[in-house]
Backbone as JSON, one array per atom type, in Angstrom:
{
  "sequence": "XXXXXXXXXXXXXXXXXXXXXXXXXXXXXXXXXXXXXXXXXXXXXXXXXXXXXXXXXXXXXXXXXXXXXXXXXXXXXXXXXXXXXXXXXXXXXXXXXXXXXXXXXXXXXXXXXXXXXXXXXXXXXXXXXXXXXXXXXXXXXXXXXXXXXXXXXXXXXXXXXXXXXXXXXXXXXXXXXXXXXXXXXXXXXXXXXXXXXXXXXXXXXXXXXXXXXXXXXXXXXXXXXXXXXXXXXXXXXXXXXXXXXXXXXXXXXXXXXXXXXXXXXXXXXXXXXXXXXXXXXXXXXXXXXXXXXXXXXXXXXXX",
  "N": [[125.97, 90.55, 116.83], [125.74, 92.49, 114.85], [125.7, 95.71, 113.08], [124.31, 98.7, 114.61], [120.79, 99.74, 114.65], [120.69, 102.32, 113.85], [122.09, 102.73, 111.54], [120.46, 102.12, 109.47], [119.22, 103.86, 107.58], [121.41, 104.68, 106.08], [122.08, 102.25, 104.95], [119.88, 101.85, 103.25], [120.25, 103.94, 101.42], [122.67, 103.11, 100.26], [121.71, 100.8, 99.06], [120.02, 101.9, 97.15], [121.9, 103.18, 95.51], [123.19, 100.88, 94.62], [121.14, 99.8, 93.1], [120.98, 101.64, 90.99], [123.45, 101.17, 89.76], [123.0, 98.52, 88.99], [120.97, 98.9, 87.09], [122.29, 100.3, 85.0], [124.22, 98.4, 84.43], [122.64, 96.26, 83.49], [121.6, 97.49, 81.21], [123.86, 97.9, 79.5], [124.89, 95.27, 79.28], [122.71, 93.94, 78.11], [122.61, 95.22, 75.6], [124.99, 94.29, 74.46], [124.59, 91.48, 74.41], [122.31, 91.21, 72.78], [123.29, 92.27, 70.37], [125.25, 90.39, 69.82], [123.76, 87.98, 69.54], [122.23, 88.66, 67.37], [123.99, 88.67, 65.3], [124.88, 86.1, 64.96], [124.0, 82.79, 64.12], [122.48, 80.46, 66.1], [122.05, 77.21, 67.17], [119.57, 75.28, 69.01], [120.31, 74.77, 72.41], [122.74, 74.73, 75.12], [124.42, 77.68, 76.38], [127.28, 78.35, 74.59], [130.87, 77.97, 74.96], [132.24, 79.45, 73.1], [130.44, 81.5, 72.45], [130.27, 82.74, 74.94], [132.91, 83.66, 75.27], [132.93, 85.42, 73.17], [131.17, 87.39, 74.1], [132.58, 88.3, 76.33], [134.63, 89.66, 75.15], [133.5, 91.98, 74.28], [133.29, 95.47, 74.56], [130.98, 96.82, 75.6], [129.68, 94.79, 77.03], [131.59, 94.23, 78.97], [131.66, 96.7, 80.25], [129.09, 96.73, 81.29], [129.31, 94.56, 83.03], [131.17, 95.6, 84.81], [129.64, 97.63, 86.05], [127.74, 95.95, 87.23], [129.31, 94.52, 89.08], [130.12, 96.64, 90.72], [127.6, 97.31, 91.71], [127.03, 95.0, 93.2], [128.97, 95.15, 95.21], [128.16, 97.49, 96.53], [125.64, 96.62, 97.36], [126.32, 94.55, 99.1], [127.6, 96.06, 101.05], [125.39, 97.45, 102.01], [123.94, 95.33, 103.09], [125.48, 94.71, 105.28], [124.74, 96.58, 107.08], [122.01, 96.58, 107.62], [118.94, 94.65, 108.1], [118.19, 91.85, 105.95], [115.56, 91.83, 104.84], [114.92, 94.47, 104.66], [116.82, 95.72, 103.04], [117.01, 94.3, 100.52], [114.59, 94.57, 98.86], [114.77, 97.22, 97.94], [116.02, 97.37, 95.55], [114.19, 97.63, 93.49], [114.15, 100.17, 92.48], [115.83, 100.15, 90.32], [114.3, 99.3, 88.19], [112.74, 101.44, 87.14], [114.77, 103.16, 86.22], [116.06, 101.51, 84.33], [113.98, 101.14, 82.47], [113.74, 103.74, 81.4], [116.32, 104.07, 80.29], [116.34, 102.0, 78.38], [114.21, 102.73, 76.71], [115.19, 105.09, 75.64], [117.52, 104.2, 74.26], [116.49, 102.42, 72.35], [114.77, 104.01, 71.07], [112.08, 103.81, 71.64], [108.82, 104.55, 72.51], [107.6, 104.84, 75.77], [104.78, 103.29, 76.67], [101.49, 104.03, 78.06], [100.26, 101.73, 79.37], [102.63, 100.34, 79.94], [103.95, 102.04, 81.75], [102.09, 101.87, 83.79], [102.37, 99.19, 84.53], [105.06, 99.22, 85.41], [104.69, 100.97, 87.52], [103.07, 99.42, 89.24], [104.92, 97.41, 89.98], [106.9, 98.98, 91.28], [105.5, 100.39, 93.33], [104.43, 98.26, 94.79], [106.77, 96.98, 95.8], [107.94, 99.14, 97.16], [106.06, 99.63, 99.19], [106.34, 97.29, 100.57], [108.98, 97.5, 101.56], [108.69, 99.73, 103.24], [106.98, 98.75, 105.23], [108.49, 96.59, 106.17], [110.74, 97.8, 107.23], [110.0, 98.77, 109.68], [109.7, 96.6, 111.38], [111.73, 94.79, 111.13], [114.59, 93.04, 112.36], [117.99, 92.39, 113.28], [119.25, 89.06, 113.61], [120.58, 86.22, 115.42], [122.34, 83.95, 113.52], [122.15, 80.7, 113.53], [123.57, 77.31, 113.33], [121.55, 75.5, 112.58], [119.67, 77.08, 111.19], [121.26, 77.82, 109.08], [121.73, 75.37, 107.79], [119.15, 74.83, 106.92], [118.73, 76.87, 105.0], [120.67, 76.16, 103.06], [119.7, 73.63, 102.42], [117.19, 74.17, 101.23], [118.05, 75.65, 99.0], [119.54, 73.68, 97.63], [117.48, 71.92, 96.95], [116.02, 73.54, 95.17], [117.92, 73.86, 93.13], [118.03, 71.25, 92.15], [115.45, 71.03, 91.12], [115.54, 73.02, 89.12], [117.49, 71.87, 87.51], [116.11, 69.62, 86.54], [114.05, 70.89, 85.1], [115.56, 72.19, 83.16], [116.42, 70.12, 81.48], [114.02, 69.32, 80.44], [112.17, 71.42, 79.59], [113.86, 73.38, 78.82], [114.81, 74.2, 76.25], [112.61, 75.41, 75.17], [112.09, 77.58, 76.66], [111.09, 80.91, 77.57], [111.8, 84.49, 77.82], [110.71, 85.39, 80.3], [110.69, 83.07, 81.78], [113.43, 82.48, 82.15], [114.08, 84.78, 83.57], [112.59, 84.42, 85.91], [113.87, 82.15, 86.97], [116.47, 83.2, 87.38], [115.84, 85.21, 89.2], [114.99, 83.78, 91.47], [117.36, 82.41, 92.11], [119.13, 84.59, 92.56], [117.86, 85.66, 94.73], [118.56, 83.85, 96.68], [121.27, 84.26, 96.58], [121.51, 86.8, 97.74], [120.55, 86.14, 100.28], [122.45, 84.22, 101.15], [124.73, 85.81, 101.08], [124.12, 87.63, 103.11], [124.02, 85.84, 105.23], [126.71, 84.93, 105.38], [128.01, 87.36, 105.96], [126.8, 87.98, 108.43], [127.63, 85.79, 109.96], [130.34, 86.27, 110.07], [130.36, 88.59, 111.64], [129.53, 87.36, 113.94], [131.73, 85.93, 114.49], [132.04, 83.31, 113.5], [133.22, 81.92, 111.34], [133.47, 79.14, 109.78], [133.51, 75.71, 108.56], [130.81, 75.29, 107.73], [129.98, 77.87, 107.15], [131.75, 78.4, 105.11], [130.79, 76.62, 103.19], [128.43, 77.91, 102.57], [129.48, 80.14, 101.28], [130.61, 78.96, 99.01], [128.27, 77.94, 97.84], [127.0, 80.35, 97.32], [128.65, 81.46, 95.3], [128.19, 79.57, 93.28], [125.42, 79.93, 92.84], [125.4, 82.58, 91.93], [126.8, 82.29, 89.51], [125.18, 80.49, 87.95], [122.78, 81.92, 87.98], [123.6, 84.23, 86.64], [124.07, 83.19, 84.1], [121.45, 82.49, 83.37], [120.37, 85.07, 83.22], [121.76, 86.21, 81.03], [120.69, 84.7, 78.94], [118.04, 85.53, 79.15], [118.27, 88.21, 78.4], [118.67, 87.9, 75.67], [116.2, 87.34, 74.64], [114.3, 89.11, 75.47], [113.32, 92.49, 76.51], [115.53, 94.67, 78.44], [114.3, 95.95, 80.63], [112.18, 94.28, 81.28], [113.61, 92.08, 82.18], [114.93, 93.2, 84.4], [112.68, 93.95, 85.87], [111.62, 91.46, 86.61], [113.77, 90.47, 88.14], [114.01, 92.4, 90.19], [111.7, 92.05, 91.56], [111.12, 89.27, 91.97], [113.56, 88.36, 93.05], [113.85, 89.93, 95.59], [111.47, 89.01, 96.83], [111.91, 86.28, 97.18], [114.27, 86.36, 98.75], [113.35, 87.81, 100.96], [111.32, 86.13, 101.88], [112.83, 83.93, 102.75], [114.3, 85.28, 104.68], [112.3, 85.91, 106.51], [110.93, 83.45, 107.12], [112.96, 81.47, 107.61], [115.35, 82.72, 108.63], [114.26, 84.38, 110.53], [113.9, 87.2, 110.76], [111.74, 88.87, 111.13], [110.25, 88.58, 113.48], [108.71, 90.11, 115.14], [106.57, 90.99, 113.71], [103.13, 91.7, 113.19], [99.82, 90.34, 112.47], [98.52, 92.09, 110.71], [100.64, 93.42, 109.45], [101.83, 91.27, 108.13], [99.76, 90.56, 106.36], [99.75, 92.9, 104.9], [102.26, 92.72, 103.67], [101.83, 90.48, 102.02], [99.85, 91.48, 100.3], [101.22, 93.64, 99.06], [103.22, 92.19, 97.78], [101.73, 90.7, 95.94], [100.76, 92.78, 94.33], [103.19, 93.71, 93.21], [104.05, 91.42, 91.76], [101.97, 91.18, 89.92], [102.54, 93.46, 88.46], [104.95, 92.71, 87.15], [103.99, 90.62, 85.53], [102.14, 92.02, 83.92], [103.92, 93.73, 82.62], [105.29, 91.95, 81.01], [103.38, 91.47, 79.16], [102.5, 93.88, 78.01], [104.67, 95.42, 77.27], [106.21, 97.56, 74.89], [108.23, 96.44, 73.16], [107.61, 93.8, 73.2], [104.94, 93.61, 72.68], [104.45, 94.55, 70.07], [104.5, 93.29, 66.7], [107.25, 91.92, 65.95], [110.21, 90.33, 64.61], [111.19, 87.65, 66.64], [113.8, 87.86, 69.03], [116.83, 86.0, 68.82], [117.27, 83.08, 70.78], [119.72, 82.25, 73.25], [119.84, 79.75, 74.07]],
  "CA": [[124.71, 90.67, 116.11], [125.86, 93.36, 113.68], [125.63, 97.14, 113.33], [123.1, 99.19, 115.26], [119.72, 100.09, 113.73], [120.87, 103.7, 113.41], [122.7, 102.72, 110.22], [119.5, 101.6, 108.5], [119.01, 104.82, 106.5], [122.6, 104.6, 105.23], [121.96, 101.0, 104.2], [118.9, 102.06, 102.18], [120.91, 104.79, 100.4], [123.61, 102.24, 99.55], [120.92, 99.89, 98.22], [119.56, 102.7, 96.0], [123.07, 103.31, 94.63], [123.39, 99.57, 94.0], [120.09, 99.65, 92.09], [121.38, 102.45, 89.85], [124.53, 100.42, 89.1], [122.37, 97.36, 88.37], [120.24, 99.35, 85.91], [123.25, 100.58, 83.93], [124.83, 97.13, 84.07], [121.69, 95.53, 82.65], [121.48, 98.2, 79.93], [125.04, 97.64, 78.66], [124.98, 93.84, 78.99], [121.66, 93.61, 77.16], [123.02, 95.7, 74.28], [126.03, 93.41, 73.94], [124.03, 90.16, 74.15], [121.43, 91.31, 71.61], [124.14, 92.46, 69.2], [125.93, 89.12, 69.55], [122.8, 86.98, 69.06], [121.73, 89.09, 66.07], [125.02, 88.45, 64.28], [125.24, 84.69, 64.85], [122.92, 81.82, 64.16], [122.82, 79.49, 67.15], [121.06, 76.15, 67.33], [119.1, 75.12, 70.38], [121.28, 74.13, 73.29], [123.23, 75.61, 76.16], [125.33, 78.75, 75.99], [128.57, 77.76, 74.28], [132.06, 78.68, 75.41], [132.57, 80.41, 72.05], [129.56, 82.65, 72.64], [130.68, 83.42, 76.17], [134.16, 84.38, 74.99], [132.58, 86.54, 72.3], [130.59, 88.43, 74.94], [133.63, 88.84, 77.2], [135.49, 90.56, 74.36], [132.75, 93.17, 73.87], [133.43, 96.56, 75.55], [129.72, 97.1, 76.28], [129.41, 93.74, 78.01], [132.55, 94.43, 80.06], [131.18, 97.88, 80.99], [127.93, 96.29, 82.08], [129.8, 93.71, 84.13], [131.77, 96.5, 85.8], [128.54, 98.22, 86.82], [127.16, 94.89, 88.05], [130.23, 94.26, 90.2], [129.97, 97.78, 91.62], [126.31, 97.17, 92.39], [127.14, 93.93, 94.19], [129.76, 95.68, 96.34], [127.28, 98.42, 97.27], [124.58, 95.84, 98.01], [126.93, 93.86, 100.25], [127.79, 97.08, 102.09], [124.08, 97.71, 102.6], [123.55, 94.17, 103.89], [126.22, 94.71, 106.54], [124.2, 97.64, 107.95], [120.57, 96.46, 107.87], [118.42, 93.31, 107.82], [117.96, 91.46, 104.56], [114.22, 92.15, 104.35], [114.85, 95.92, 104.44], [117.74, 96.12, 101.97], [116.88, 93.67, 99.21], [113.54, 95.1, 97.98], [115.07, 98.57, 97.44], [116.5, 97.24, 94.17], [113.14, 97.95, 92.53], [114.49, 101.46, 91.86], [116.51, 99.86, 89.05], [113.33, 99.09, 87.12], [112.4, 102.73, 86.52], [115.96, 103.65, 85.5], [116.26, 100.65, 83.16], [112.94, 101.45, 81.49], [114.1, 105.0, 80.73], [117.51, 103.83, 79.47], [115.99, 101.17, 77.24], [113.36, 103.52, 75.81], [116.05, 106.04, 74.95], [118.44, 103.54, 73.35], [115.75, 101.78, 71.26], [113.84, 105.02, 70.52], [110.75, 103.27, 71.85], [108.01, 105.35, 73.45], [107.05, 104.06, 76.87], [103.32, 103.43, 76.62], [100.81, 104.17, 79.36], [100.19, 100.43, 80.06], [103.95, 99.97, 80.45], [104.15, 102.83, 82.96], [101.22, 101.32, 84.84], [103.01, 97.96, 85.0], [106.22, 99.63, 86.2], [104.16, 101.54, 88.76], [102.66, 98.3, 90.1], [106.14, 96.81, 90.53], [107.59, 99.9, 92.19], [104.65, 100.66, 94.49], [104.34, 97.05, 95.6], [108.02, 96.78, 96.52], [108.14, 100.27, 98.09], [105.2, 99.38, 100.35], [106.95, 96.18, 101.32], [110.14, 98.03, 102.29], [108.2, 100.62, 104.3], [106.47, 97.92, 106.33], [109.56, 95.75, 106.71], [111.7, 98.62, 107.97], [109.53, 99.01, 111.04], [109.64, 95.39, 112.22], [112.88, 93.91, 110.89], [115.68, 93.11, 113.33], [119.07, 91.43, 113.09], [119.12, 87.88, 114.46], [121.72, 85.3, 115.44], [122.15, 82.89, 112.52], [122.78, 79.49, 114.07], [123.86, 76.26, 112.36], [120.31, 74.91, 112.08], [119.13, 77.98, 110.17], [122.16, 77.76, 107.94], [121.46, 74.11, 107.09], [117.86, 74.96, 106.26], [118.93, 77.69, 103.8], [121.4, 75.35, 102.09], [118.82, 72.55, 101.99], [116.2, 74.72, 100.3], [118.76, 75.99, 97.77], [119.86, 72.43, 96.94], [116.22, 71.43, 96.36], [115.71, 74.4, 94.02], [118.86, 73.55, 92.06], [117.59, 69.98, 91.57], [114.25, 71.33, 90.31], [115.99, 73.75, 87.93], [118.17, 70.92, 86.65], [115.09, 68.82, 85.87], [113.37, 71.75, 84.12], [116.49, 72.49, 82.07], [116.46, 68.99, 80.54], [112.69, 69.04, 79.9], [111.57, 72.53, 78.84], [114.89, 74.42, 78.66], [114.93, 74.69, 74.88], [111.4, 76.17, 74.81], [111.9, 78.62, 77.66], [111.04, 82.29, 77.12], [112.53, 85.43, 78.67], [110.17, 85.45, 81.65], [111.11, 81.84, 82.47], [114.81, 82.69, 82.58], [114.07, 85.83, 84.6], [112.1, 83.82, 87.15], [114.94, 81.32, 87.51], [117.54, 84.07, 87.88], [115.34, 85.91, 90.38], [115.04, 82.85, 92.6], [118.77, 82.17, 92.47], [119.7, 85.81, 93.13], [117.29, 85.81, 96.06], [119.4, 83.05, 97.58], [122.57, 84.92, 96.63], [121.4, 87.84, 98.76], [120.42, 85.47, 101.57], [123.74, 83.63, 101.52], [125.66, 86.91, 101.38], [123.76, 88.12, 104.44], [124.42, 84.81, 106.19], [128.16, 84.97, 105.54], [128.34, 88.61, 106.66], [126.37, 87.87, 109.82], [128.48, 84.82, 110.65], [131.62, 86.94, 110.33], [130.11, 89.42, 112.82], [129.41, 86.46, 115.09], [133.01, 85.24, 114.6], [131.77, 81.9, 113.27], [133.59, 81.58, 109.96], [134.01, 77.79, 109.76], [133.19, 74.9, 107.38], [129.43, 75.53, 107.29], [129.96, 79.2, 106.53], [132.48, 78.26, 103.84], [129.86, 75.99, 102.26], [127.53, 78.98, 102.12], [130.22, 80.98, 100.34], [130.69, 78.18, 97.77], [126.92, 77.93, 97.26], [126.78, 81.71, 96.81], [129.35, 81.59, 94.02], [127.47, 78.75, 92.32], [124.14, 80.56, 92.51], [125.71, 83.76, 91.11], [127.2, 81.84, 88.18], [124.01, 79.96, 87.24], [121.85, 83.03, 87.81], [124.13, 85.09, 85.59], [123.84, 82.51, 82.82], [120.02, 82.68, 83.09], [120.15, 86.47, 82.85], [122.25, 86.43, 79.67], [119.68, 84.13, 78.05], [116.86, 86.39, 79.2], [118.57, 89.39, 77.6], [118.61, 87.6, 74.24], [114.83, 87.11, 74.2], [113.38, 90.09, 76.04], [113.92, 93.79, 76.81], [116.21, 94.68, 79.74], [113.43, 96.35, 81.74], [111.44, 93.09, 81.71], [114.56, 91.3, 82.96], [115.11, 93.88, 85.69], [111.4, 93.87, 86.6], [111.55, 90.15, 87.24], [114.8, 90.33, 89.16], [113.79, 93.29, 91.34], [110.51, 91.61, 92.28], [111.27, 87.87, 92.39], [114.73, 88.3, 93.93], [113.55, 90.3, 96.97], [110.42, 88.19, 97.42], [112.55, 85.04, 97.64], [115.18, 86.69, 99.86], [112.55, 88.21, 102.12], [110.64, 84.93, 102.39], [113.83, 83.19, 103.51], [114.61, 86.1, 105.85], [111.2, 85.84, 107.48], [110.58, 82.08, 107.51], [114.09, 80.7, 108.11], [116.27, 83.52, 109.47], [113.5, 84.96, 111.65], [114.17, 88.64, 110.89], [110.51, 89.65, 111.34], [109.5, 87.89, 114.53], [107.79, 91.03, 115.82], [105.51, 91.4, 112.79], [101.79, 91.24, 113.55], [99.04, 89.79, 111.37], [98.24, 93.15, 109.73], [101.86, 93.62, 108.68], [101.99, 90.1, 107.24], [98.78, 90.71, 105.29], [100.23, 94.0, 104.05], [103.34, 92.17, 102.85], [101.24, 89.62, 100.99], [99.17, 92.34, 99.32], [102.21, 94.37, 98.28], [103.89, 91.21, 96.92], [100.81, 90.4, 94.83], [100.77, 93.95, 93.45], [104.46, 93.72, 92.48], [104.06, 90.31, 90.81], [101.05, 91.57, 88.85], [103.27, 94.41, 87.63], [105.87, 91.97, 86.28], [103.18, 89.91, 84.53], [101.62, 93.01, 82.97], [105.02, 94.24, 81.8], [105.61, 90.93, 80.01], [102.31, 91.45, 78.17], [102.23, 95.17, 77.37], [105.88, 96.16, 76.89], [106.21, 97.84, 73.44], [109.11, 95.55, 72.41], [107.03, 92.47, 73.17], [103.57, 93.69, 72.19], [104.43, 94.73, 68.63], [104.86, 92.08, 65.97], [108.58, 92.01, 65.37], [110.87, 89.03, 64.7], [111.67, 87.34, 67.99], [115.25, 87.79, 69.15], [117.31, 84.63, 68.9], [117.66, 82.59, 72.1], [121.07, 81.72, 73.42], [119.7, 78.31, 74.28]],
  "C": [[124.83, 91.53, 114.87], [125.74, 94.8, 114.06], [124.33, 97.53, 114.0], [122.08, 99.61, 114.22], [119.82, 101.53, 113.27], [121.48, 103.8, 112.03], [121.71, 102.34, 109.12], [119.28, 102.56, 107.32], [120.2, 104.84, 105.54], [122.53, 103.35, 104.36], [120.99, 101.16, 103.02], [119.48, 102.91, 101.06], [121.91, 103.97, 99.59], [122.87, 101.29, 98.62], [120.38, 100.63, 96.99], [120.7, 102.87, 95.0], [123.36, 102.0, 93.91], [122.37, 99.34, 92.89], [120.42, 100.44, 90.82], [122.47, 101.73, 89.05], [123.97, 99.2, 88.38], [121.66, 97.75, 87.08], [121.2, 99.6, 84.74], [123.95, 99.29, 83.49], [123.94, 96.31, 83.16], [121.59, 96.16, 81.27], [122.64, 97.85, 79.0], [125.16, 96.15, 78.32], [123.93, 93.42, 77.97], [122.04, 94.03, 75.74], [124.05, 94.77, 73.65], [125.47, 92.04, 73.56], [123.15, 90.18, 72.91], [122.24, 91.46, 70.33], [124.82, 91.14, 68.81], [124.96, 88.1, 68.96], [122.23, 87.36, 67.71], [122.71, 88.76, 64.96], [125.29, 86.98, 64.03], [124.0, 83.82, 64.9], [123.33, 80.73, 65.14], [121.72, 78.45, 67.25], [120.69, 76.0, 68.79], [120.14, 74.37, 71.19], [121.79, 75.14, 74.29], [124.18, 76.66, 75.59], [126.73, 78.18, 75.79], [129.72, 78.61, 74.82], [132.45, 79.75, 74.4], [131.73, 81.67, 72.19], [129.96, 83.45, 73.87], [131.94, 84.24, 75.95], [133.9, 85.58, 74.09], [132.01, 87.7, 73.11], [131.67, 89.1, 75.79], [134.51, 89.84, 76.45], [134.79, 91.86, 73.97], [132.86, 94.27, 74.95], [132.13, 96.86, 76.31], [129.41, 96.07, 77.35], [130.33, 93.89, 79.22], [132.14, 95.64, 80.91], [130.01, 97.5, 81.87], [128.34, 95.44, 83.26], [130.44, 94.55, 85.22], [130.72, 97.16, 86.67], [127.91, 97.18, 87.74], [128.01, 94.6, 89.28], [130.14, 95.39, 91.22], [128.67, 97.72, 92.4], [126.34, 96.11, 93.47], [127.9, 94.42, 95.42], [128.9, 96.61, 97.19], [126.18, 97.66, 98.02], [125.12, 95.09, 99.23], [127.17, 94.84, 101.4], [126.48, 97.38, 102.79], [123.65, 96.57, 103.52], [124.31, 94.08, 105.21], [125.59, 95.67, 107.56], [122.73, 97.49, 108.3], [120.11, 95.05, 107.56], [118.15, 93.09, 106.34], [116.62, 91.94, 104.04], [114.0, 93.65, 104.19], [115.64, 96.3, 103.19], [117.33, 95.6, 100.6], [115.77, 94.24, 98.33], [113.83, 96.47, 97.38], [115.54, 98.53, 95.98], [115.46, 97.53, 93.11], [113.36, 99.3, 91.86], [115.12, 101.25, 90.49], [115.53, 99.73, 87.9], [112.99, 100.38, 86.39], [113.56, 103.24, 85.67], [116.19, 102.84, 84.23], [115.23, 100.93, 82.08], [113.27, 102.71, 80.7], [115.3, 104.81, 79.81], [117.16, 103.03, 78.21], [115.15, 101.93, 76.23], [114.21, 104.5, 74.99], [116.92, 105.36, 73.91], [117.72, 102.92, 72.15], [114.8, 102.75, 70.57], [112.4, 104.5, 70.54], [110.0, 104.1, 72.87], [107.44, 104.42, 74.53], [105.54, 104.32, 76.93], [102.72, 103.56, 78.03], [100.67, 102.82, 80.08], [101.53, 100.0, 80.65], [104.26, 100.74, 81.74], [103.3, 102.3, 84.11], [101.84, 100.05, 85.42], [104.23, 98.26, 85.86], [105.77, 100.19, 87.55], [103.73, 100.46, 89.74], [103.88, 97.67, 90.77], [106.75, 97.69, 91.61], [106.79, 100.14, 93.46], [104.58, 99.44, 95.4], [105.59, 96.82, 96.43], [108.27, 97.89, 97.53], [107.3, 100.08, 99.35], [105.78, 98.29, 101.22], [108.11, 96.69, 102.17], [109.69, 98.89, 103.47], [107.71, 99.82, 105.5], [107.57, 97.1, 106.99], [110.51, 96.54, 107.59], [111.29, 98.81, 109.43], [109.59, 97.79, 111.95], [110.87, 94.5, 112.09], [113.98, 94.12, 111.92], [116.74, 92.06, 112.98], [118.89, 90.26, 114.07], [120.42, 87.08, 114.44], [121.43, 84.17, 114.46], [122.9, 81.66, 113.0], [122.94, 78.43, 112.97], [122.6, 75.65, 111.77], [119.69, 75.78, 110.98], [119.97, 77.94, 108.9], [121.91, 76.49, 107.12], [120.13, 74.18, 106.35], [117.97, 75.77, 104.96], [119.61, 76.88, 102.71], [120.53, 74.21, 101.56], [117.79, 73.01, 100.98], [116.86, 75.05, 98.96], [119.09, 74.73, 96.96], [118.62, 71.87, 96.26], [115.86, 72.22, 95.11], [116.65, 74.09, 92.85], [118.5, 72.23, 91.38], [116.39, 70.2, 90.66], [114.65, 72.03, 89.02], [116.7, 72.81, 86.95], [117.18, 70.07, 85.87], [114.37, 69.63, 84.79], [114.26, 72.04, 82.92], [116.47, 71.38, 81.02], [115.09, 68.66, 79.96], [112.13, 70.18, 79.05], [112.58, 73.63, 78.54], [114.94, 75.03, 77.28], [113.73, 75.52, 74.45], [111.18, 77.36, 75.73], [111.93, 80.02, 77.04], [111.75, 83.18, 78.13], [112.05, 85.4, 80.11], [110.55, 84.21, 82.46], [112.53, 81.97, 82.99], [114.89, 83.72, 83.7], [113.63, 85.25, 85.94], [113.18, 82.96, 87.8], [116.06, 82.14, 88.1], [117.1, 84.78, 89.16], [115.39, 85.04, 91.62], [116.47, 82.63, 93.07], [119.39, 83.4, 93.11], [119.1, 86.12, 94.5], [118.1, 85.03, 97.09], [120.81, 83.61, 97.66], [122.56, 85.98, 97.73], [121.32, 87.22, 100.16], [121.76, 84.91, 102.05], [124.78, 84.7, 101.83], [125.4, 87.45, 102.78], [124.2, 87.13, 105.51], [125.92, 84.87, 106.45], [128.6, 86.22, 106.32], [128.0, 88.5, 108.14], [127.24, 86.9, 110.61], [129.86, 85.41, 110.96], [131.49, 87.84, 111.55], [130.08, 88.57, 114.08], [130.7, 85.66, 115.33], [132.84, 83.73, 114.5], [132.09, 81.51, 111.83], [134.28, 80.23, 109.96], [133.49, 77.04, 108.53], [131.79, 75.2, 106.85], [129.3, 76.89, 106.61], [130.66, 79.17, 105.18], [131.61, 77.6, 102.78], [128.86, 77.01, 101.71], [128.19, 79.85, 101.07], [130.35, 80.27, 98.99], [129.34, 78.16, 97.07], [126.57, 79.29, 96.67], [127.41, 81.89, 95.44], [128.65, 80.78, 92.93], [126.16, 79.37, 91.88], [124.34, 81.8, 91.65], [126.02, 83.34, 89.68], [126.0, 81.35, 87.37], [122.99, 81.06, 86.99], [122.29, 83.97, 86.71], [123.92, 84.5, 84.21], [122.37, 82.65, 82.4], [119.76, 84.09, 82.58], [120.6, 86.74, 81.42], [121.29, 85.86, 78.64], [118.42, 84.97, 78.02], [117.07, 87.64, 78.37], [118.36, 89.13, 76.1], [117.18, 87.44, 73.73], [113.82, 88.08, 74.79], [114.08, 91.38, 76.36], [114.51, 93.82, 78.21], [115.29, 95.09, 80.9], [112.51, 95.21, 82.19], [112.34, 92.22, 82.59], [114.72, 91.9, 84.36], [113.83, 93.83, 86.53], [111.29, 92.54, 87.32], [112.54, 90.0, 88.38], [114.49, 91.16, 90.4], [112.5, 92.98, 92.08], [110.72, 90.2, 92.82], [112.44, 87.71, 93.36], [114.39, 88.71, 95.36], [112.46, 89.46, 97.62], [110.99, 86.87, 97.94], [113.43, 85.32, 98.86], [114.41, 87.03, 101.12], [111.83, 87.02, 102.73], [111.6, 84.09, 103.24], [114.17, 83.95, 104.8], [113.55, 86.0, 106.94], [111.02, 84.43, 108.03], [111.74, 81.35, 108.17], [114.97, 81.51, 109.06], [115.56, 84.19, 110.64], [113.74, 86.44, 111.86], [112.93, 89.48, 111.19], [109.63, 89.0, 112.4], [108.49, 88.79, 115.22], [106.65, 91.49, 114.92], [104.17, 90.85, 113.23], [101.04, 90.8, 112.29], [98.74, 90.83, 110.3], [99.45, 93.42, 108.85], [102.07, 92.49, 107.69], [101.01, 90.17, 106.07], [99.18, 91.83, 104.33], [101.35, 93.55, 103.14], [102.79, 91.34, 101.7], [100.58, 90.45, 99.89], [100.17, 93.08, 98.44], [102.97, 93.43, 97.34], [103.03, 90.86, 95.72], [100.79, 91.54, 93.83], [102.03, 93.97, 92.59], [104.51, 92.61, 91.42], [103.12, 90.59, 89.64], [101.73, 92.54, 87.9], [104.22, 93.73, 86.67], [105.1, 91.25, 85.17], [102.65, 90.88, 83.48], [102.73, 93.51, 82.05], [105.39, 93.24, 80.71], [104.56, 90.88, 78.91], [102.19, 92.75, 77.38], [103.47, 95.93, 76.94], [105.93, 96.35, 75.37], [107.07, 96.88, 72.63], [108.56, 94.14, 72.31], [105.63, 92.46, 72.57], [103.5, 93.83, 70.68], [104.93, 93.48, 67.93], [106.2, 92.28, 65.26], [109.21, 90.63, 65.45], [111.45, 88.82, 66.09], [113.19, 87.26, 68.02], [115.71, 86.36, 69.41], [117.73, 84.26, 70.32], [119.12, 82.16, 72.11], [121.03, 80.24, 73.75], [118.51, 77.81, 73.48]]
}
């Protein structure tokens, strides 16, 4: 079944450390992507290999990637010690850190409405974690549950593919953030599935398919994030990821994996309320953030 519940506090600390690494990774990657898109004129279309190679050669982008990799390792360690619905929402800590880093680097004063929006995101997710920690339990992940997770992910990829060919060229930062958040939510779910199956000594073809799907979701989600960086501030990107990602992962954890079978109706209503508060925070941030509210030339899209 996995580690005992006594490791849960350690898992939360590891998730906080992962959030810090994510914040610094987003800060450095955003700086590199914005610098690259500001120097080059790019017509509408997908991210080119030339642009990707240009980013890979930038020290700031590589530094950001290093932080991201470190954050992933810490997050995986946390997922080995606690249920998905406890660990994943802790990433909201990254939002506050990213907001401070971005304000400092751009010399932009964080306005009161922006702090209120950040507060909505953070409070909503924190309340969710507090409630989830009391009812979440590790479960046996059988083949049927695994097929359901893969089936839902495949459906989402088909939908994203259709949207890419219809509205992809007109997509804004929040659209890319939403797509990345959904995909990263499944990344967390698939990572938890693979870890749990290893504990259950069931590493076979179905588990291997999950690992392949995980790599695919990471790659596509990462591409979405790079496009989001080019058209919006990093704290908006992180706000979307740290709210949408855990909401998707937690929904899968509850509905498919069955990690919250002991939750009563009051807890479920509390989850819904805290999720609404967090989503409102992301929406407000996309409207009131100083870099988006002021009339400045829009940063060039990568697509």
